[in-house]
C-alpha positions as CSV (number, residue, x, y, z in Angstrom):
1,M,-89.9,-74.5,6.6
2,N,-87.0,-74.9,4.1
3,T,-87.1,-71.2,3.1
4,P,-86.2,-69.8,6.6
5,V,-83.4,-72.4,6.9
6,R,-82.0,-71.4,3.6
7,R,-82.1,-67.8,4.6
8,V,-80.3,-68.5,7.9
9,A,-77.7,-70.6,6.0
10,L,-77.2,-67.8,3.4
11,A,-76.8,-65.2,6.1
12,M,-74.3,-67.4,7.9
13,L,-72.4,-67.9,4.6
14,V,-72.3,-64.1,4.0
15,L,-71.1,-63.5,7.6
16,F,-68.3,-66.1,7.3
17,G,-67.4,-64.6,3.9
18,L,-67.1,-61.2,5.5
19,L,-65.1,-62.6,8.4
20,I,-62.6,-64.3,6.0
21,A,-62.4,-61.1,3.9
22,N,-61.7,-59.0,6.9
23,A,-59.0,-61.4,8.2
24,N,-57.4,-61.4,4.8
25,Y,-57.6,-57.6,4.6
26,V,-56.0,-57.1,8.0
27,Q,-53.2,-59.7,7.3
28,V,-52.4,-58.8,3.7
29,F,-53.2,-55.1,3.3
30,Q,-52.8,-53.8,6.9
31,G,-50.2,-56.3,8.1
32,S,-47.1,-54.2,7.3
33,D,-48.6,-51.0,8.8
34,L,-49.6,-52.9,12.0
35,R,-46.3,-54.6,12.3
36,T,-44.3,-51.3,11.9
37,D,-46.7,-49.3,14.2
38,P,-44.4,-48.0,16.9
39,G,-47.1,-48.6,19.5
40,N,-47.5,-52.3,18.6
41,T,-46.1,-53.9,21.8
42,R,-46.7,-57.4,20.6
43,V,-44.0,-56.9,17.9
44,L,-41.8,-55.2,20.5
45,L,-42.1,-58.1,23.0
46,D,-41.2,-60.5,20.2
47,E,-38.2,-58.4,19.3
48,Y,-37.0,-58.3,22.9
49,E,-36.3,-62.0,22.5
50,R,-33.4,-61.4,20.3
51,Q,-30.4,-59.0,20.5
52,R,-31.1,-55.8,18.5
53,G,-28.3,-54.5,16.3
54,A,-26.2,-51.5,17.2
55,I,-26.3,-47.9,15.9
56,V,-22.7,-47.0,15.3
57,V,-20.8,-43.7,14.9
58,D,-17.1,-43.8,14.0
59,G,-16.7,-47.4,15.2
60,R,-18.4,-46.9,18.5
61,P,-22.0,-47.8,19.4
62,V,-24.4,-44.9,20.3
63,A,-27.2,-47.5,20.8
64,S,-26.8,-51.1,21.7
65,S,-28.7,-54.0,23.4
66,V,-27.3,-55.7,26.5
67,P,-28.5,-59.0,28.2
68,T,-30.7,-58.7,31.3
69,D,-32.0,-61.0,34.0
70,D,-35.6,-60.1,33.7
71,K,-38.4,-61.5,31.5
72,L,-37.3,-59.2,28.6
73,K,-34.0,-60.7,27.5
74,Y,-32.4,-57.5,26.3
75,L,-32.2,-53.8,27.4
76,R,-31.6,-51.0,25.0
77,R,-28.8,-48.7,26.1
78,Y,-27.5,-45.3,24.9
79,P,-24.0,-44.6,26.2
80,E,-23.9,-41.0,25.0
81,A,-27.5,-40.3,25.6
82,T,-28.4,-36.7,25.0
83,K,-25.6,-36.1,22.4
84,Y,-27.2,-38.5,19.8
85,A,-30.8,-38.7,21.0
86,P,-32.2,-36.5,18.3
87,V,-30.8,-39.0,15.7
88,T,-31.1,-42.4,17.5
89,G,-34.5,-41.7,19.0
90,F,-35.6,-44.3,21.6
91,Y,-36.8,-47.9,21.6
92,S,-39.5,-48.1,24.2
93,L,-41.6,-51.0,25.6
94,I,-44.5,-48.5,26.0
95,Y,-44.1,-45.9,23.3
96,G,-42.5,-47.9,20.5
97,A,-39.5,-46.6,18.4
98,T,-38.6,-43.2,17.2
99,G,-35.7,-41.7,15.2
100,M,-33.2,-44.0,13.7
101,E,-34.6,-46.8,15.9
102,R,-37.8,-46.6,13.9
103,G,-36.3,-45.6,10.5
104,E,-34.0,-48.7,10.4
105,N,-36.1,-50.9,12.7
106,D,-36.4,-53.9,10.4
107,F,-32.6,-54.1,10.0
108,L,-31.9,-53.5,13.6
109,A,-34.5,-56.1,14.6
110,G,-33.2,-58.6,12.1
111,S,-36.4,-58.9,10.1
112,D,-35.1,-57.1,7.0
113,N,-35.1,-59.2,3.8
114,R,-31.4,-58.4,3.3
115,L,-30.8,-60.6,6.4
116,F,-32.9,-63.6,5.2
117,T,-29.9,-65.8,4.6
118,R,-28.6,-65.0,8.1
119,R,-32.0,-65.8,9.7
120,L,-32.1,-69.1,7.8
121,S,-28.5,-69.9,8.9
122,D,-29.5,-69.2,12.5
123,L,-32.5,-71.5,12.2
124,L,-30.5,-74.4,10.8
125,T,-27.5,-74.0,13.3
126,G,-29.6,-73.2,16.4
127,R,-27.7,-70.0,16.8
128,D,-29.5,-67.2,18.7
129,P,-30.9,-64.7,16.1
130,R,-29.6,-61.2,16.1
131,G,-30.3,-57.9,14.4
132,G,-27.9,-56.1,12.1
133,N,-25.9,-52.9,12.7
134,V,-26.6,-49.5,11.2
135,V,-23.4,-47.4,10.7
136,L,-24.2,-43.6,10.5
137,T,-22.4,-40.9,8.5
138,L,-22.0,-38.7,11.6
139,N,-18.5,-37.4,12.4
140,R,-17.9,-37.8,16.1
141,R,-15.7,-34.6,16.4
142,A,-18.2,-32.5,14.5
143,Q,-21.1,-33.8,16.6
144,D,-19.2,-33.0,19.8
145,A,-18.5,-29.4,18.5
146,A,-22.2,-28.9,17.6
147,V,-23.5,-30.1,20.9
148,Q,-20.9,-28.1,22.9
149,G,-21.6,-25.0,20.8
150,L,-25.3,-25.1,21.4
151,G,-24.9,-25.7,25.1
152,D,-28.2,-25.1,26.9
153,R,-29.6,-22.8,24.3
154,R,-32.5,-23.8,22.1
155,G,-31.4,-24.4,18.5
156,A,-29.9,-26.8,16.0
157,V,-26.8,-27.6,14.0
158,V,-26.5,-29.6,10.7
159,A,-23.3,-30.3,8.8
160,L,-23.1,-32.0,5.4
161,D,-20.4,-33.2,3.1
162,P,-21.4,-31.2,0.0
163,R,-20.0,-33.8,-2.5
164,T,-22.1,-36.7,-1.2
165,G,-24.9,-35.4,1.0
166,A,-23.6,-37.4,4.0
167,I,-24.8,-35.8,7.2
168,L,-21.7,-35.1,9.4
169,A,-23.5,-33.6,12.4
170,M,-27.1,-33.3,13.5
171,A,-27.6,-31.7,16.9
172,S,-30.8,-30.4,18.5
173,S,-31.1,-28.6,21.8
174,P,-32.6,-29.2,24.3
175,S,-32.2,-32.9,24.1
176,Y,-33.2,-35.8,26.3
177,D,-31.9,-39.1,27.8
178,P,-33.4,-42.0,25.8
179,N,-32.2,-44.5,28.4
180,L,-35.1,-43.4,30.7
181,I,-37.8,-44.1,28.1
182,S,-36.1,-47.4,27.0
183,S,-36.0,-49.0,30.4
184,H,-38.1,-52.1,31.4
185,D,-40.0,-50.2,34.1
186,P,-43.4,-49.1,32.7
187,A,-44.1,-46.7,35.5
188,K,-40.8,-44.9,35.1
189,I,-41.1,-44.9,31.3
190,R,-44.5,-43.2,31.5
191,A,-43.3,-40.7,34.1
192,E,-40.3,-39.7,32.0
193,Y,-42.3,-39.5,28.8
194,G,-44.9,-37.4,30.4
195,R,-42.3,-35.0,31.8
196,L,-40.7,-34.6,28.4
197,T,-44.0,-34.1,26.5
198,D,-45.1,-31.5,29.1
199,D,-41.8,-29.6,28.8
200,P,-42.5,-26.3,27.0
201,D,-39.0,-26.5,25.3
202,D,-40.1,-29.7,23.6
203,P,-36.9,-31.8,24.0
204,L,-38.4,-34.6,22.0
205,L,-38.5,-32.4,18.9
206,N,-35.6,-32.8,16.5
207,R,-35.2,-29.1,15.6
208,A,-32.6,-29.9,12.9
209,I,-35.1,-31.5,10.6
210,N,-38.6,-31.1,12.0
211,Q,-38.7,-27.4,13.0
212,R,-39.2,-24.7,10.4
213,Y,-37.9,-21.2,11.1
214,P,-38.0,-17.9,9.2
215,P,-34.5,-17.9,7.6
216,G,-34.0,-14.1,7.7
217,S,-31.0,-12.9,5.7
218,T,-29.7,-16.4,5.0
219,F,-32.4,-16.5,2.3
220,K,-30.7,-13.6,0.5
221,V,-28.3,-16.3,-0.9
222,V,-31.3,-17.7,-2.8
223,V,-32.4,-14.3,-4.1
224,A,-28.8,-13.5,-5.1
225,A,-28.9,-16.8,-7.0
226,A,-32.0,-15.8,-8.8
227,A,-30.5,-12.4,-9.7
228,L,-27.2,-14.0,-11.0
229,A,-29.2,-16.5,-13.1
230,N,-31.0,-13.6,-14.7
231,G,-28.3,-11.4,-16.0
232,R,-26.7,-9.9,-12.9
233,N,-23.2,-10.5,-11.6
234,P,-21.4,-9.7,-8.3
235,D,-20.4,-6.3,-9.6
236,T,-23.8,-5.3,-10.9
237,L,-25.0,-2.1,-9.2
238,V,-28.4,-2.4,-7.4
239,D,-30.5,0.2,-5.7
240,C,-30.0,0.5,-1.9
241,P,-32.3,3.2,-0.6
242,P,-32.3,4.2,3.1
243,R,-35.9,3.0,3.3
244,Y,-37.8,0.9,0.8
245,K,-41.5,1.6,0.2
246,L,-43.3,-1.7,-0.4
247,P,-45.1,-1.7,-3.7
248,Q,-48.8,-0.9,-3.7
249,S,-48.4,-0.2,0.1
250,S,-47.9,2.7,2.5
251,R,-45.5,0.6,4.6
252,F,-41.7,0.9,4.5
253,L,-39.0,-1.7,4.9
254,D,-35.8,-0.7,6.7
255,N,-32.3,-2.0,7.2
256,F,-31.4,-3.4,10.6
257,A,-31.4,-0.7,13.2
258,N,-32.5,1.7,10.5
259,E,-28.9,1.9,9.2
260,S,-28.3,3.5,5.9
261,C,-26.5,1.7,3.0
262,S,-23.0,2.8,2.2
263,S,-24.4,4.4,-0.9
264,T,-27.7,4.6,-2.7
265,R,-26.3,2.2,-5.3
266,V,-24.1,-0.7,-4.3
267,T,-22.8,-3.8,-6.0
268,L,-24.6,-7.0,-5.5
269,E,-21.6,-8.3,-3.6
270,Q,-21.6,-5.4,-1.3
271,A,-25.3,-5.8,-0.7
272,L,-24.8,-9.4,0.4
273,T,-21.6,-8.7,2.3
274,N,-23.4,-6.1,4.5
275,S,-26.8,-7.8,4.3
276,Y,-28.7,-4.7,3.2
277,N,-32.5,-5.4,3.5
278,T,-33.6,-2.6,1.3
279,A,-31.3,-3.7,-1.6
280,F,-32.6,-7.3,-1.5
281,A,-36.2,-6.4,-1.1
282,K,-36.1,-4.3,-4.2
283,L,-33.9,-6.8,-6.0
284,G,-36.4,-9.6,-5.3
285,V,-39.2,-7.4,-6.8
286,D,-37.0,-6.6,-9.8
287,V,-36.2,-10.2,-10.7
288,G,-39.8,-11.3,-10.1
289,V,-41.6,-13.9,-8.2
290,G,-41.1,-16.5,-10.9
291,A,-37.3,-16.2,-10.7
292,V,-37.3,-16.3,-6.9
293,R,-39.5,-19.4,-6.9
294,Q,-37.4,-21.1,-9.5
295,A,-34.2,-20.5,-7.5
296,A,-35.9,-21.7,-4.3
297,D,-37.1,-24.9,-6.0
298,G,-33.6,-25.6,-7.2
299,F,-32.3,-25.5,-3.6
300,G,-35.1,-27.9,-2.5
301,I,-37.4,-25.3,-1.0
302,S,-41.0,-26.2,-1.9
303,S,-43.2,-23.7,-3.7
304,G,-46.0,-26.3,-4.3
305,A,-46.9,-29.7,-3.0
306,P,-43.7,-30.9,-1.2
307,E,-42.1,-34.3,-1.7
308,Q,-41.3,-36.1,1.5
309,L,-37.5,-36.1,2.1
310,T,-36.2,-38.8,4.3
311,T,-32.6,-39.3,5.6
312,P,-34.2,-42.0,6.5
313,L,-35.6,-39.8,9.3
314,P,-38.6,-37.9,7.8
315,V,-37.8,-34.2,7.2
316,S,-40.4,-31.4,7.4
317,A,-40.7,-29.6,4.1
318,S,-39.3,-26.1,3.9
319,S,-41.5,-23.7,2.1
320,L,-41.5,-20.3,0.3
321,G,-45.1,-19.7,1.3
322,E,-47.7,-17.6,-0.4
323,I,-46.5,-14.6,-2.4
324,P,-49.7,-12.9,-3.6
325,D,-48.2,-9.5,-4.6
326,D,-44.9,-7.5,-4.9
327,A,-45.1,-6.2,-1.3
328,S,-45.1,-9.9,-0.1
329,L,-42.3,-10.7,-2.5
330,A,-40.2,-7.9,-1.0
331,Q,-40.7,-9.2,2.5
332,S,-40.0,-12.8,1.4
333,S,-36.8,-11.7,-0.4
334,I,-35.2,-10.9,3.0
335,G,-36.4,-14.3,4.4
336,Q,-39.4,-13.0,6.4
337,R,-43.2,-13.2,5.9
338,D,-44.1,-16.9,5.2
339,V,-40.6,-18.3,4.2
340,A,-39.9,-21.2,6.6
341,L,-36.8,-23.4,6.4
342,T,-35.4,-26.3,8.5
343,P,-31.8,-26.0,9.6
344,L,-31.1,-29.0,7.3
345,Q,-32.4,-26.9,4.4
346,G,-30.1,-24.1,5.4
347,A,-27.2,-26.5,5.2
348,M,-28.4,-27.8,1.8
349,I,-28.3,-24.2,0.4
350,A,-24.7,-23.8,1.5
351,S,-23.9,-27.4,0.3
352,A,-25.2,-26.8,-3.2
353,V,-23.2,-23.6,-3.6
354,A,-20.1,-25.4,-2.3
355,N,-20.6,-28.3,-4.7
356,R,-20.7,-25.9,-7.7
357,G,-24.5,-25.9,-8.0
358,V,-25.2,-29.6,-7.5
359,L,-27.4,-30.4,-4.5
360,M,-26.9,-33.9,-3.2
361,K,-29.6,-35.8,-1.2
362,P,-28.8,-35.7,2.5
363,Y,-28.4,-39.1,4.2
364,L,-27.6,-40.5,7.6
365,V,-26.8,-44.2,7.0
366,R,-23.3,-44.9,5.6
367,E,-23.8,-48.7,5.6
368,V,-25.6,-51.6,7.2
369,Q,-23.9,-54.7,8.6
370,A,-24.8,-58.2,9.3
371,P,-24.3,-59.4,12.9
372,D,-20.8,-60.7,11.9
373,L,-20.0,-57.1,10.7
374,T,-19.9,-58.0,7.0
375,V,-21.3,-55.1,4.9
376,V,-24.8,-55.9,3.6
377,D,-25.4,-52.6,1.8
378,R,-23.9,-49.1,1.4
379,T,-25.6,-45.9,0.6
380,D,-24.8,-44.5,-2.9
381,P,-24.7,-40.7,-3.0
382,E,-27.7,-39.4,-5.0
383,E,-28.1,-36.1,-6.8
384,L,-31.2,-34.3,-5.7
385,S,-31.1,-31.3,-8.2
386,S,-29.0,-28.8,-10.1
387,A,-29.7,-25.8,-7.9
388,V,-27.6,-23.3,-10.0
389,T,-25.1,-23.5,-12.8
390,P,-21.4,-23.9,-11.9
391,E,-20.8,-20.3,-13.0
392,V,-23.5,-18.9,-10.6
393,A,-22.2,-21.1,-7.8
394,D,-18.7,-19.7,-8.3
395,Q,-20.1,-16.2,-8.1
396,L,-22.1,-17.0,-5.0
397,T,-19.0,-18.4,-3.4
398,R,-17.1,-15.2,-4.1
399,M,-19.9,-13.2,-2.5
400,M,-20.3,-15.4,0.5
401,R,-16.5,-15.4,1.1
402,S,-16.8,-11.6,1.2
403,V,-19.4,-11.9,3.9
404,V,-17.0,-13.8,6.1
405,A,-13.9,-11.8,5.1
406,R,-15.2,-8.3,5.6
407,G,-19.0,-8.4,6.3
408,T,-21.4,-9.6,8.9
409,G,-19.9,-13.1,9.2
410,T,-16.3,-12.4,10.4
411,A,-16.8,-14.5,13.5
412,A,-16.7,-17.6,11.2
413,Q,-13.2,-16.9,10.0
414,I,-10.7,-19.7,10.2
415,P,-7.0,-18.7,9.8
416,G,-5.6,-20.1,6.5
417,I,-9.0,-21.3,5.2
418,E,-11.4,-19.5,2.9
419,V,-14.7,-19.7,4.6
420,A,-17.9,-18.7,2.8
421,G,-21.1,-17.9,4.6
422,K,-24.2,-15.8,5.3
423,T,-25.6,-14.6,8.5
424,G,-29.3,-14.2,9.4
425,T,-31.2,-12.4,12.1
426,A,-34.8,-13.5,11.7
427,E,-37.8,-11.8,13.3
428,N,-40.2,-14.4,14.6
429,A,-42.7,-13.1,17.2
430,P,-43.6,-9.7,18.6
431,G,-41.7,-8.9,21.8
432,R,-39.1,-11.8,21.3
433,Q,-35.5,-11.5,20.2
434,P,-34.9,-12.6,16.6
435,H,-33.4,-16.0,15.7
436,A,-29.7,-16.0,15.0
437,W,-28.6,-17.9,11.8
438,F,-25.4,-18.8,10.0
439,I,-25.0,-20.9,6.9
440,G,-21.7,-21.5,5.2
441,F,-19.0,-23.9,4.0
442,A,-15.3,-24.4,3.8
443,G,-12.8,-27.0,2.5
444,Q,-9.2,-28.1,2.9
445,G,-7.6,-30.8,0.8
446,D,-10.0,-33.6,0.3
447,R,-12.3,-32.5,3.1
448,Q,-15.3,-30.3,2.6
449,V,-18.1,-29.2,4.9
450,A,-21.3,-27.2,4.7
451,V,-23.1,-26.2,7.9
452,A,-26.2,-24.4,9.2
453,V,-26.6,-23.1,12.7
454,I,-29.7,-21.6,14.4
455,I,-30.0,-20.2,17.9
456,E,-33.6,-19.6,18.8
457,N,-34.1,-16.0,19.9
458,G,-30.3,-15.6,20.0
459,G,-30.0,-12.5,17.9
460,N,-30.6,-8.8,18.5
461,S,-33.0,-6.7,16.5
462,G,-30.5,-3.8,16.7
463,S,-28.0,-5.3,14.3
464,E,-27.6,-8.0,11.7
465,T,-24.1,-8.8,12.9
466,T,-25.5,-10.3,16.1
467,G,-26.7,-13.3,14.1
468,G,-23.2,-13.8,13.1
469,R,-21.8,-13.4,16.6
470,A,-24.2,-15.9,18.1
471,A,-24.3,-18.6,15.4
472,A,-21.1,-18.2,13.4
473,P,-18.7,-19.3,16.1
474,I,-20.5,-22.6,16.4
475,A,-20.4,-23.1,12.7
476,K,-16.6,-22.3,12.8
477,S,-16.0,-25.0,15.4
478,V,-17.9,-27.6,13.5
479,M,-16.1,-26.8,10.3
480,Q,-12.8,-27.0,12.1
481,A,-13.7,-30.4,13.5
482,V,-14.5,-31.8,10.1
483,L,-11.4,-30.2,8.5
484,G,-9.2,-31.6,11.2
485,I,-8.1,-28.1,12.4
486,G,-7.6,-27.4,16.1
487,G,-10.0,-25.0,17.8
488,G,-9.3,-21.5,18.9
């Protein structure tokens, strides 16, 4: 009789042990993930009991919380809605937080360890607890120019301060109104979210950092960097055949609209200025896949297992793709085949050249503030890599200035300012117009800006200059905004 009792007792002891172990595992090891899960409505309901901090651009909130008369004490509001939605994201009772609302959630909600003293003070004084503010690096004028330039076209714009990596503009089109998803009406929230997720243009996608595109001829800057780092200079003569037969293949690669080069041998600067495909396809093969990969790595373009870049918004990794043979290398050298870059990556390429070869880590948060507006923490600029030597960067700058002064990028010219850039017209799908790209940079006094613009299917397969005509004017207006120059 004692044996069955002992067995039952032992079984109960084991079960209780497993129950306690599971509770500890959930609370200790899974607690943080469960708490930060954007769909955890229990955490959200608790956070609605205190005023959430503001997200601020140039001294004005682009997201803030206002008191309400319903059971949820505060309502999240976005006064400029679509203009900043790709950055702010939304803060939803049903769907949790996205964008900066998620990336800086702990600080906005007041649960960040850096606000511990403030929370303790609130507890002792009986003061209502509040979240901290997040001040962004965005430049309001540059963001306005980016959004207005895109209009209702699909695409994205990113602008950076080359010296620090601060993101000055981040626009994605189409956008959406986060107010509708952040209301307190579950039925309306679900209806709006369903409408947005069903939209084939995918307005919830932040194209600036989470959509990868073939870069087309903008990638020629990277191949030029590889060539300059391996013995060439802007005046080096390179082959520029009317058609280039791909190695170990019967296929040919042509210039845009089957145009001929100005000569069968042109300088490297002329090849970039006029964006000759045949010259860069052969040049990529001549310098070799190792040199091209090394140059791409320097600019932050992954050729292996990518490291996750955050701004703190997570950024999709750009990639060079597979290059199994020289024919693939030739195609990749003009930014086609499997090369895939985000618009942020395009701006990073221009930024590294502008900063004499030093690539700074992009970031969106300038500082975070306690509820009384005292600064709790500031972002220190961080070097990401040495993309190229200062000498190579200077040579690239000379060549990219030629592109804007007399080549395919003349639409980016700003009177009295030396603008450097590179256009791109990237084939992407059979039967569809190519994407229109522009990357570039400019400076005046103590202000500098690097920018990338893409207009989806905004180019024309008949001419490389159409990439410049569609995208370069937007880049120009953003650069003018940062530099404090009037439009026109």
